[in-house]
Backbone as ProteinMPNN parsed JSONL, in Angstrom:
{"seq_chain_A": "XXXXXXXXXXXXXXXXXXXXXXXXXXXXXXXXXXXXXXXXXXXXXXXXXXXXXXXXXXXXXXXXXXXX", "coords_chain_A": {"N_chain_A": [[-12.817, 14.021, 9.931], [-11.007, 11.176, 10.874], [-9.498, 10.003, 13.85], [-6.851, 7.982, 14.981], [-5.282, 5.713, 17.288], [-2.101, 4.383, 17.821], [-0.081, 1.778, 18.966], [3.347, 1.493, 19.494], [6.472, -0.217, 19.652], [9.355, 0.849, 21.545], [11.751, 0.925, 20.032], [10.88, 0.946, 17.354], [9.425, 3.329, 17.362], [11.545, 5.133, 17.816], [13.041, 4.833, 15.453], [11.154, 5.732, 13.548], [10.815, 8.342, 14.473], [13.353, 9.412, 13.976], [13.393, 9.307, 11.163], [11.206, 10.986, 10.557], [12.116, 13.391, 11.728], [14.355, 13.865, 10.1], [13.084, 14.41, 7.722], [11.74, 16.633, 8.375], [9.15, 16.649, 9.378], [6.232, 15.729, 11.342], [5.847, 12.706, 13.305], [3.27, 11.789, 13.143], [2.403, 12.896, 10.688], [4.154, 11.577, 8.972], [3.353, 8.878, 9.305], [0.66, 9.07, 8.501], [0.936, 9.807, 5.81], [2.298, 7.543, 4.84], [0.321, 5.613, 5.246], [-1.736, 6.479, 3.512], [-0.421, 6.285, 1.022], [0.032, 3.516, 0.956], [-2.597, 2.548, 0.929], [-3.446, 3.545, -1.542], [-1.723, 2.169, -3.316], [-2.564, -0.43, -2.785], [-5.237, -0.37, -3.665], [-4.778, -0.005, -6.385], [-3.5, -2.402, -7.03], [-5.539, -4.219, -6.498], [-7.416, -3.42, -8.437], [-5.951, -3.99, -10.768], [-5.757, -6.756, -10.525], [-8.466, -7.481, -10.76], [-8.906, -6.64, -13.365], [-7.2, -8.367, -14.767], [-8.426, -10.811, -14.16], [-10.866, -10.451, -15.478], [-9.983, -10.373, -18.155], [-8.829, -12.911, -18.358], [-11.117, -14.481, -18.089], [-12.517, -13.713, -20.33], [-10.859, -14.31, -22.509], [-9.937, -17.135, -22.48], [-8.724, -19.205, -24.044], [-6.638, -17.924, -25.416], [-4.91, -17.187, -23.29], [-4.345, -19.711, -22.349], [-2.864, -20.782, -24.45], [-0.715, -18.993, -24.414], [0.455, -19.689, -22.031], [1.649, -22.07, -22.547]], "CA_chain_A": [[-11.564, 13.308, 9.903], [-10.917, 10.168, 11.912], [-8.243, 9.93, 14.593], [-6.579, 6.648, 15.505], [-4.174, 5.595, 18.22], [-1.292, 3.233, 17.456], [0.966, 1.437, 19.931], [4.603, 1.088, 18.864], [7.548, -0.46, 20.616], [10.258, 1.998, 21.637], [12.721, 0.912, 18.935], [10.179, 1.381, 16.146], [9.155, 4.756, 17.542], [12.802, 5.868, 17.658], [13.377, 4.851, 14.019], [10.209, 6.622, 12.878], [11.122, 9.704, 14.908], [14.543, 9.829, 13.239], [12.987, 9.547, 9.771], [10.354, 12.184, 10.549], [12.973, 14.553, 11.99], [15.179, 14.087, 8.911], [12.219, 14.968, 6.68], [11.167, 17.873, 8.877], [7.712, 16.496, 9.594], [5.89, 14.999, 12.562], [5.633, 11.268, 13.142], [1.883, 11.625, 12.711], [2.357, 13.167, 9.248], [4.872, 10.488, 8.31], [2.496, 7.689, 9.301], [-0.532, 9.337, 7.688], [1.358, 9.746, 4.413], [2.581, 6.143, 4.528], [-0.961, 4.892, 5.192], [-2.431, 6.876, 2.28], [0.299, 5.685, -0.104], [-0.22, 2.07, 0.972], [-3.988, 2.336, 0.507], [-3.526, 3.793, -2.988], [-1.08, 1.038, -4.001], [-3.413, -1.601, -2.604], [-6.4, -0.272, -4.558], [-4.296, -0.219, -7.75], [-3.247, -3.834, -7.173], [-6.854, -4.868, -6.556], [-7.989, -3.115, -9.755], [-5.187, -4.753, -11.769], [-6.158, -8.161, -10.392], [-9.81, -7.605, -11.336], [-8.772, -6.505, -14.808], [-6.614, -9.614, -15.248], [-9.459, -11.848, -14.064], [-11.838, -10.229, -16.57], [-9.355, -10.79, -19.41], [-8.713, -14.372, -18.34], [-12.455, -15.048, -18.319], [-12.97, -13.386, -21.683], [-9.966, -14.907, -23.507], [-9.251, -18.271, -21.846], [-7.895, -19.947, -25.007], [-5.435, -17.145, -25.658], [-4.014, -17.313, -22.149], [-3.916, -21.105, -22.276], [-1.781, -20.931, -25.437], [0.436, -18.23, -23.957], [1.066, -20.381, -20.896], [2.352, -23.278, -23.027]], "C_chain_A": [[-11.528, 12.358, 11.095], [-9.54, 10.208, 12.56], [-8.076, 8.513, 15.109], [-5.395, 6.72, 16.465], [-3.43, 4.312, 17.896], [-0.234, 3.014, 18.532], [2.18, 0.928, 19.179], [5.614, 0.753, 19.948], [8.541, 0.703, 20.528], [11.251, 2.063, 20.481], [12.091, 1.396, 17.636], [9.888, 2.873, 16.214], [10.419, 5.573, 17.29], [13.213, 5.941, 16.188], [12.452, 5.784, 13.254], [10.476, 8.081, 13.222], [12.33, 10.243, 14.15], [14.213, 10.145, 11.781], [12.168, 10.83, 9.672], [11.19, 13.441, 10.771], [13.817, 14.89, 10.765], [14.372, 14.736, 7.785], [11.551, 16.268, 7.116], [9.664, 17.837, 9.07], [7.476, 15.767, 10.907], [5.75, 13.512, 12.253], [4.213, 11.017, 12.643], [1.749, 11.845, 11.206], [3.031, 12.062, 8.457], [3.986, 9.253, 8.201], [1.247, 7.881, 8.455], [-0.195, 9.236, 6.204], [1.611, 8.309, 3.987], [1.283, 5.35, 4.383], [-1.715, 5.202, 3.9], [-1.76, 6.232, 1.069], [0.051, 4.18, -0.179], [-1.637, 1.77, 0.478], [-4.133, 2.542, -0.996], [-2.894, 2.648, -3.771], [-1.962, -0.196, -3.931], [-4.612, -1.543, -3.539], [-5.985, -0.456, -6.014], [-4.05, -1.699, -8.012], [-4.567, -4.588, -7.302], [-7.485, -4.633, -7.927], [-7.269, -3.898, -10.847], [-5.58, -6.228, -11.725], [-7.542, -8.391, -11.011], [-9.743, -7.534, -12.862], [-8.209, -7.801, -15.406], [-7.647, -10.74, -15.223], [-10.497, -11.696, -15.169], [-11.266, -10.687, -17.908], [-9.2, -12.304, -19.485], [-10.05, -15.038, -18.629], [-12.895, -14.834, -19.763], [-12.141, -14.103, -22.751], [-9.222, -16.128, -22.956], [-8.321, -19.032, -22.8], [-6.586, -19.221, -25.273], [-4.446, -17.311, -24.496], [-3.524, -18.747, -21.957], [-2.76, -21.324, -23.244], [-0.537, -20.167, -25.003], [1.169, -18.933, -22.822], [1.868, -21.607, -21.326], [3.789, -22.99, -23.358]], "O_chain_A": [[-11.969, 12.705, 12.19], [-8.534, 10.424, 11.884], [-9.023, 7.908, 15.612], [-4.614, 7.672, 16.445], [-4.05, 3.264, 17.715], [0.43, 3.959, 18.958], [2.07, 0.043, 18.33], [5.616, 1.355, 21.022], [8.555, 1.444, 19.545], [11.561, 3.153, 19.999], [12.701, 2.171, 16.899], [10.083, 3.594, 15.236], [10.363, 6.601, 16.616], [13.679, 6.981, 15.723], [12.909, 6.547, 12.404], [10.376, 8.955, 12.361], [12.334, 11.399, 13.727], [14.699, 11.133, 11.231], [12.414, 11.662, 8.8], [10.998, 14.444, 10.084], [13.98, 16.062, 10.425], [14.908, 15.512, 6.994], [10.877, 16.925, 6.322], [8.985, 18.855, 8.945], [8.413, 15.247, 11.512], [5.561, 13.113, 11.104], [3.986, 10.133, 11.817], [1.067, 11.082, 10.522], [2.545, 11.655, 7.402], [3.879, 8.651, 7.132], [0.818, 6.956, 7.765], [-0.95, 8.648, 5.43], [1.194, 7.896, 2.906], [1.165, 4.509, 3.492], [-2.266, 4.302, 3.267], [-2.437, 5.697, 0.192], [-0.12, 3.635, -1.27], [-1.842, 0.84, -0.303], [-4.861, 1.799, -1.655], [-3.451, 2.2, -4.773], [-2.091, -0.927, -4.914], [-4.972, -2.552, -4.145], [-6.752, -1.004, -6.806], [-4.357, -2.198, -9.095], [-4.69, -5.494, -8.127], [-8.034, -5.564, -8.516], [-7.913, -4.415, -11.76], [-5.718, -6.871, -12.766], [-7.758, -9.384, -11.705], [-10.437, -8.274, -13.559], [-8.694, -8.272, -16.435], [-7.729, -11.531, -16.163], [-10.956, -12.688, -15.735], [-11.965, -11.312, -18.705], [-9.41, -12.908, -20.536], [-10.107, -16.046, -19.334], [-13.569, -15.684, -20.345], [-12.678, -14.466, -23.797], [-7.991, -16.148, -22.967], [-7.239, -19.456, -22.393], [-5.532, -19.853, -25.346], [-3.26, -17.552, -24.726], [-2.42, -18.97, -21.46], [-1.779, -21.983, -22.896], [0.58, -20.643, -25.202], [2.382, -18.78, -22.677], [2.676, -22.124, -20.554], [4.519, -23.89, -23.774]]}, "name": "protein", "num_of_chains": 1, "seq": "XXXXXXXXXXXXXXXXXXXXXXXXXXXXXXXXXXXXXXXXXXXXXXXXXXXXXXXXXXXXXXXXXXXX"}
């Protein structure tokens, strides 16, 4: 497992601390969860974009007519 260090301004830290306390978890857990969720969403967006590009390349006339 990799460990990272992140610098936050005091106001951001205080907001994250309040959220973490409300959820009953540590700030580290809150940030780790947020990072994993963001990475998963990003990979889904990338896959969707690749899929769209493949369809556009395969059916250019269809998409040209749909755009009209």
